[in-house]
C-alpha positions in Angstrom: -55.9 14.0 -25.6 -59.2 12.1 -25.4 -61.8 14.6 -24.0 -65.1 14.9 -25.8 -64.4 18.4 -27.2 -66.8 20.7 -28.9 -68.0 19.3 -32.3 -67.2 21.1 -35.5 -69.8 21.5 -38.2 -68.6 20.0 -41.5 -67.8 22.6 -44.2 -69.0 22.6 -47.7 -67.2 20.5 -50.3 -66.3 23.5 -52.5 -62.6 23.5 -51.6 -62.3 19.7 -51.7 -64.1 19.1 -54.9 -61.3 20.7 -56.9 -58.8 18.0 -55.8 -58.5 14.8 -57.8 -56.7 11.5 -57.8 -58.1 9.5 -54.9 -56.9 6.0 -55.1 -60.0 4.3 -53.7 -63.7 4.7 -54.5 -66.2 5.7 -51.9 -68.1 2.7 -50.5 -71.9 2.7 -50.7 -73.8 3.6 -47.6 -74.7 0.7 -45.4 -77.2 2.7 -43.4 -78.2 6.1 -44.8 -77.5 9.3 -42.9 -80.1 11.9 -42.0 -81.6 13.1 -45.4 -82.4 16.5 -43.8 -78.7 17.2 -43.4 -77.5 15.6 -46.6 -77.2 18.9 -48.3 -74.8 20.3 -45.6 -72.4 17.4 -45.9 -69.6 17.0 -48.5 -70.1 14.1 -50.9 -68.2 10.9 -50.5 -66.3 11.7 -53.7 -65.2 15.1 -52.2 -64.1 13.4 -49.0 -62.1 10.8 -51.0 -60.5 13.7 -53.0 -59.1 15.2 -49.9 -56.8 12.2 -49.7 -55.2 13.2 -53.0 -53.3 10.1 -54.2 -53.3 8.2 -50.9 -55.3 5.0 -50.3 -58.8 6.0 -49.0 -62.3 4.7 -48.6 -65.5 6.4 -47.4 -68.1 4.3 -45.7 -71.3 5.3 -44.0 -72.7 3.2 -41.2 -75.4 3.9 -38.6 -75.6 7.6 -39.4 -71.8 8.1 -39.2 -69.6 8.6 -42.2 -66.1 7.2 -41.8 -63.3 8.4 -44.0 -60.6 5.7 -43.9 -57.1 7.0 -44.7 -54.5 4.4 -45.3 -51.0 5.5 -44.3 -47.4 4.2 -44.0 -46.1 4.5 -40.5 -42.8 6.0 -41.6 -43.9 8.1 -44.5 -43.4 11.9 -44.6 -46.1 12.2 -47.3 -48.6 10.4 -45.0 -47.9 12.7 -42.0 -48.3 15.9 -44.1 -51.5 14.7 -45.6 -53.0 13.7 -42.2 -52.4 17.2 -40.9 -54.1 18.8 -44.0 -57.1 16.6 -43.7 -57.6 17.1 -40.0 -57.4 20.9 -40.5 -59.8 20.8 -43.4 -62.7 21.4 -41.0 -64.7 18.6 -42.6 -64.5 16.2 -39.7 -65.9 16.3 -36.2 -63.7 13.5 -34.8 -60.4 11.8 -35.5 -59.7 8.1 -34.9 -56.2 6.7 -34.9 -54.6 3.2 -35.0 -53.1 3.4 -31.5 -53.9 1.9 -28.1 -53.6 3.7 -24.8 -50.1 2.5 -24.1 -48.6 3.5 -27.5 -50.5 6.8 -27.3 -48.8 7.5 -24.0 -45.4 6.5 -25.3 -45.9 8.7 -28.4 -47.1 11.8 -26.5 -45.2 11.5 -23.2 -41.4 11.8 -23.6 -40.9 10.8 -20.0 -42.8 7.5 -20.1 -39.7 5.4 -20.7 -37.9 7.1 -17.8 -40.7 6.2 -15.4 -40.6 2.5 -16.4 -39.6 0.1 -13.7 -37.6 -2.5 -15.6 -37.2 -4.9 -12.7 -41.0 -4.8 -12.1 -41.6 -5.6 -15.8 -39.2 -8.5 -15.6 -40.6 -9.8 -12.3 -44.1 -9.8 -13.7 -43.0 -12.0 -16.6 -43.2 -9.3 -19.2 -39.5 -9.0 -20.0 -39.7 -11.1 -23.2 -42.7 -9.1 -24.4 -40.9 -5.9 -23.8 -37.9 -7.1 -25.7 -40.2 -8.0 -28.7 -41.9 -4.5 -28.5 -38.5 -2.8 -28.4 -37.3 -4.9 -31.4 -40.4 -3.8 -33.4 -39.7 -0.2 -32.4 -36.1 -0.6 -33.5 -37.3 -1.8 -36.9 -39.5 1.2 -37.4 -36.8 3.5 -36.1 -34.2 2.1 -38.5 -36.5 2.7 -41.5 -37.4 6.2 -40.2 -33.8 7.3 -39.6 -33.1 6.9 -43.4 -35.7 9.6 -44.2 -35.5 12.0 -41.2 -39.0 11.3 -39.9 -40.0 9.9 -36.6 -41.8 6.5 -36.4 -45.5 7.0 -36.1 -45.2 10.6 -37.4 -48.6 10.4 -39.1 -50.2 9.4 -35.8 -48.4 12.3 -34.0 -49.6 14.6 -36.8 -53.2 13.5 -36.3 -52.9 14.0 -32.5 -51.4 17.4 -32.8 -53.8 18.6 -35.5 -56.8 17.2 -33.6 -55.7 19.1 -30.5 -55.3 22.3 -32.5 -58.7 21.9 -34.1 -60.3 20.9 -30.7 -61.5 17.6 -32.2 -62.2 14.5 -30.1 -59.5 11.8 -30.5 -60.5 8.2 -30.7 -58.0 5.4 -29.9 -59.2 2.3 -31.7 -56.4 -0.3 -31.8 -55.8 -3.2 -29.5 -53.0 -3.3 -27.0 -49.9 -4.5 -28.7 -49.0 -6.8 -25.8 -52.4 -8.6 -26.2 -51.8 -8.9 -30.0 -48.3 -10.3 -29.6 -49.5 -12.8 -26.9 -52.4 -13.9 -29.2 -49.9 -14.3 -32.1 -47.5 -16.5 -30.1 -50.4 -18.4 -28.5 -51.4 -19.6 -32.0 -47.9 -20.9 -32.8 -46.0 -23.9 -31.8 -42.5 -23.8 -30.3 -40.7 -24.2 -33.6 -42.6 -21.4 -35.4 -42.1 -19.1 -32.4 -38.3 -19.7 -32.7 -38.5 -19.0 -36.4 -40.5 -15.9 -35.8 -38.0 -14.6 -33.2 -35.2 -15.3 -35.7 -36.9 -13.4 -38.5 -37.6 -10.5 -36.2 -34.0 -10.3 -35.0 -32.8 -10.4 -38.6 -35.1 -7.7 -39.7 -34.1 -5.4 -36.8 -30.4 -5.6 -37.4 -30.3 -5.8 -41.2 -28.1 -3.3 -42.9 -30.1 -3.3 -46.1 -31.2 0.2 -47.1 -34.7 0.8 -48.3 -35.8 3.4 -50.9 -38.5 5.9 -50.0 -40.5 4.3 -52.9 -40.3 1.0 -51.0 -41.5 2.8 -47.9 -44.5 4.0 -49.8 -45.1 0.4 -50.9 -45.4 -0.5 -47.2 -48.8 1.0 -47.6 -49.8 -2.3 -49.1 -49.3 -3.9 -45.6 -49.3 -3.3 -41.9 -46.0 -2.4 -40.1 -46.3 -5.6 -37.9 -47.2 -7.7 -40.9 -44.3 -6.2 -43.0 -41.9 -7.2 -40.2 -43.1 -10.8 -40.3 -44.0 -10.9 -44.0 -42.5 -14.3 -44.7 -44.5 -15.9 -41.9 -47.7 -13.9 -42.0 -48.3 -14.5 -45.7 -48.1 -18.3 -45.3 -49.6 -18.7 -41.8 -53.2 -18.3 -41.0 -52.3 -18.8 -37.4 -50.3 -15.5 -37.5 -52.4 -13.5 -39.9 -55.6 -14.0 -37.9 -54.5 -12.3 -34.7 -52.0 -9.9 -36.4 -54.4 -8.4 -39.0 -57.9 -9.8 -39.1 -58.6 -9.6 -35.4 -57.2 -6.1 -35.2 -59.4 -5.1 -38.2 -62.4 -6.4 -36.2 -61.3 -4.7 -33.0 -61.0 -1.3 -34.8 -64.4 -1.7 -36.5 -66.1 -2.4 -33.2 -64.2 0.4 -31.5 -65.2 2.9 -34.3 -68.9 1.9 -34.0 -69.0 2.2 -30.2 -67.0 5.4 -29.9 -68.8 7.2 -32.6 -72.2 6.2 -31.5 -73.1 4.7 -34.9 -76.6 3.2 -34.9 -77.9 5.4 -32.1 -80.7 7.9 -32.5 -78.2 10.7 -32.2 -74.6 9.6 -33.0 -71.9 11.4 -31.0 -70.0 12.1 -34.3 -71.1 12.2 -37.9 -67.9 12.7 -39.9 -64.9 10.7 -38.6 -61.5 10.7 -40.1 -59.9 7.3 -39.5 -56.0 7.2 -39.7 -54.9 3.6 -40.0 -52.1 1.6 -41.6 -53.0 0.8 -45.2 -52.7 -2.9 -44.5 -55.9 -2.5 -42.4 -57.9 -0.4 -45.0 -59.5 -3.3 -46.8 -60.5 -5.2 -43.7 -61.9 -2.2 -41.8 -63.8 -1.0 -44.9 -65.3 -4.4 -45.4 -66.3 -4.7 -41.7 -68.0 -1.3 -41.7 -69.8 -2.0 -45.0 -71.1 -5.3 -43.5 -72.5 -3.6 -40.4 -69.6 -4.6 -38.1 -68.6 -8.0 -39.4 -65.0 -8.4 -40.7 -64.8 -11.3 -43.3 -62.7 -14.2 -42.2 -63.1 -13.8 -38.5 -64.9 -16.7 -36.7 -67.9 -15.8 -34.6 -68.0 -12.2 -36.0 -70.7 -10.2 -34.2 -73.3 -7.8 -35.5 -72.9 -4.0 -35.3 -75.1 -3.2 -32.4 -73.3 -1.8 -29.3 -73.9 -4.9 -27.1 -72.3 -7.2 -29.6 -69.5 -4.9 -30.2 -68.6 -4.8 -26.6 -68.7 -8.5 -26.4 -66.4 -8.7 -29.4 -63.9 -6.3 -27.8 -63.9 -8.4 -24.6 -63.3 -11.6 -26.6 -60.5 -10.1 -28.7 -58.8 -8.7 -25.5 -58.6 -12.2 -24.0 -55.1 -13.6 -23.7 -55.2 -17.4 -24.3 -54.1 -19.3 -21.2 -51.3 -21.8 -21.5 -52.3 -25.4 -21.9 -52.2 -27.7 -19.0 -49.2 -29.4 -20.5 -47.3 -26.2 -20.8 -48.1 -25.3 -17.1 -47.1 -28.7 -15.9 -44.0 -29.3 -18.0 -41.5 -27.2 -15.8 -42.7 -29.1 -12.7 -42.5 -32.4 -14.4 -38.9 -31.6 -15.5 -38.0 -30.7 -11.9 -39.6 -33.8 -10.6 -37.7 -36.0 -13.0 -34.4 -34.3 -12.2 -35.0 -34.7 -8.4 -36.0 -38.3 -9.0 -32.7 -38.8 -10.9 -30.7 -37.4 -7.9 -32.6 -39.7 -5.5 -31.9 -42.8 -7.7 -28.2 -41.8 -8.0 -27.7 -41.5 -4.3 -29.6 -44.7 -3.7 -27.2 -46.5 -6.0 -24.1 -44.9 -4.7 -23.2 -41.8 -2.8 -20.3 -41.2 -5.2 -22.8 -41.4 -8.2 -25.2 -39.0 -6.5 -22.4 -36.5 -5.8 -21.2 -36.9 -9.4 -24.7 -36.1 -10.7 -25.0 -33.0 -8.4 -21.5 -31.8 -9.6 -22.5 -32.3 -13.3 -25.7 -30.4 -12.7 -24.1 -27.5 -10.9 -21.2 -27.2 -13.4 -23.3 -27.3 -16.5 -25.9 -24.8 -15.2 -23.3 -22.4 -13.7 -21.1 -22.4 -16.8 -23.8 -21.8 -19.3 -25.6 -19.1 -17.2 -22.3 -17.4 -16.7 -21.6 -17.5 -20.4 -25.1 -16.0 -21.1 -24.3 -13.1 -18.8 -20.9 -12.7 -20.3 -22.3 -12.5 -23.8 -24.5 -9.6 -22.7 -21.3 -7.9 -21.2 -22.9 -7.9 -17.8 -21.1 -6.6 -14.7 -18.6 -9.2 -13.3 -20.7 -9.5 -10.2 -23.8 -10.2 -12.3 -21.8 -13.0 -14.1 -20.9 -14.6 -10.8 -24.4 -14.2 -9.4 -25.9 -15.8 -12.5 -23.5 -18.8 -12.2 -24.2 -19.3 -8.5 -28.0 -19.0 -8.9 -28.5 -21.1 -12.0 -28.1 -24.6 -10.4 -30.9 -23.6 -7.9 -33.2 -21.5 -10.2 -33.2 -24.4 -12.7 -35.0 -26.4 -10.0 -37.5 -23.7 -9.3 -40.0 -22.9 -12.1 -41.2 -19.8 -10.2 -37.8 -17.9 -10.3 -35.6 -17.9 -13.4 -31.9 -17.2 -13.6 -32.8 -14.3 -15.9 -34.7 -12.5 -13.2 -31.7 -12.9 -10.8 -29.2 -11.7 -13.4 -31.3 -8.7 -14.5 -32.0 -7.7 -11.0 -28.3 -7.8 -10.1 -27.4 -5.9 -13.2 -30.0 -3.2 -12.5 -28.8 -2.9 -8.9 -25.2 -2.5 -10.0 -25.7 -0.4 -13.1 -28.9 1.6 -12.6 -30.0 3.1 -16.0 -29.8 6.9 -16.1 -32.3 9.4 -17.5 -30.0 9.6 -20.6 -30.2 5.9 -21.1 -34.0 5.9 -21.3 -33.9 9.0 -23.5 -31.6 7.3 -26.0 -33.2 3.9 -25.7 -35.2 4.1 -29.0 -32.1 5.1 -31.0 -29.7 2.8 -29.3 -31.7 -0.4 -29.9 -31.4 0.0 -33.6 -27.8 -1.2 -33.5 -25.9 -4.1 -32.0 -23.5 -1.8 -30.2 -26.4 0.2 -28.8 -27.9 -2.8 -27.0 -24.7 -3.2 -25.1 -23.9 0.5 -24.6 -27.3 1.5 -23.2 -27.7 0.3 -19.6 -31.5 -0.1 -19.9 -31.2 -2.1 -23.1 -28.3 -4.2 -21.7 -30.2 -5.1 -18.5 -33.0 -6.5 -20.8 -30.4 -8.2 -22.9 -28.9 -9.8 -19.8 -32.3 -11.1 -18.9 -32.8 -12.6 -22.4 -29.4 -14.2 -22.8 -29.2 -15.7 -19.3 -32.7 -17.0 -19.6 -31.9 -18.7 -22.9 -28.5 -20.1 -21.8 -30.1 -21.2 -18.5 -32.9 -23.1 -20.2 -30.3 -24.7 -22.5 -28.3 -25.8 -19.5 -31.3 -27.4 -17.9 -31.9 -29.7 -20.8 -28.2 -30.5 -21.3 -27.6 -31.2 -17.6 -30.8 -33.3 -17.5 -29.7 -35.3 -20.5 -26.3 -35.8 -18.9 -27.9 -36.9 -15.6 -30.1 -39.6 -17.2 -27.3 -40.6 -19.5 -25.2 -41.5 -16.5 -28.1 -43.3 -14.8 -28.9 -45.4 -17.9 -25.3 -45.9 -19.0 
């Protein structure tokens, strides 16, 4: 729900003033609101009191007052509080830490069923989907311990805003863009370590107390997944947290109409992970500039739009990264030519080694994912050729064959979020297994290319 619904007039602070214990002080106004209406608006202290003991900050900017509520994404207490605050009648708009894609997934139970897995893989988004599912699995595993759905506080905000006929503002950046900007900042070794850390966190059997879940309010769910890396890596922290803080600040200013003669909204409840509370608050207080972000813009709409465009850019691969697959293919083909030039027997031997190593490892990769026997054979037959074609990977062939032979059912997509929280679930669910087939055959196929290449030049130089 994102229509510009009828605006509610803020109520008096009488009911809220009796509540105490807000954990954050109200921030001073960066740009004062309309003095003529000051008497009709609750005080910043009363707004903060609505949050009870939850992390909160109240910031006024450009005639709009933002009440920033820090939540834990798998906290029952956070979800219940969000509902009460939205229903308080104080706010005329609700902003949430979601992008359009995650909003659709959260509100549309059929979205997974309509996903074309092969199209996702063909467009080169298979690895990003696997990472997104792994993150979802991490949240789901935590949430299953306490009987609450992941993102329950966002769903509560959506439902309560709909019931109160309040406009809903989606202010977070697309998760795919964020993950691409994170990996774009890292070298190959740190990407490998990141993937290992994510995999370990997803399938860990360690139980977490609800008190520990509440302590997640000191960080963001993505950051908490990669805590070991994010805390020590500015390259990760910048796109994972700081850039998203700036993105949300710019979105809030634009969508609320802050700084305009007549803002669209005057009292906005902002529901965000508590890991973003400090940065978003600082950005709003500074007129739209988040500390620590290079080239931070001002708060006027033109600059905010330019900032959003800049933060939505996906860094292109370097020329070396683009050229490397073609250079490898050129070297391999050159090796075959040299081999045949020396001796037909040597050339045939090199071809045999190349085919055997690639076919064996690609077949093993498909077998590890418990692929259909035909998929295993198809992977083995295709790998020697796909290894010489950077445009088509063996993972695409394997996943396409698996999806053709074992088309996921509606039930597979309905159970996907639950199944991916366990090792067994990845193999049992046809949708998850097709993605697993893509990942394992891609990894084993890439390994085969380097091993076979080393073998080829070892024989030529030996």
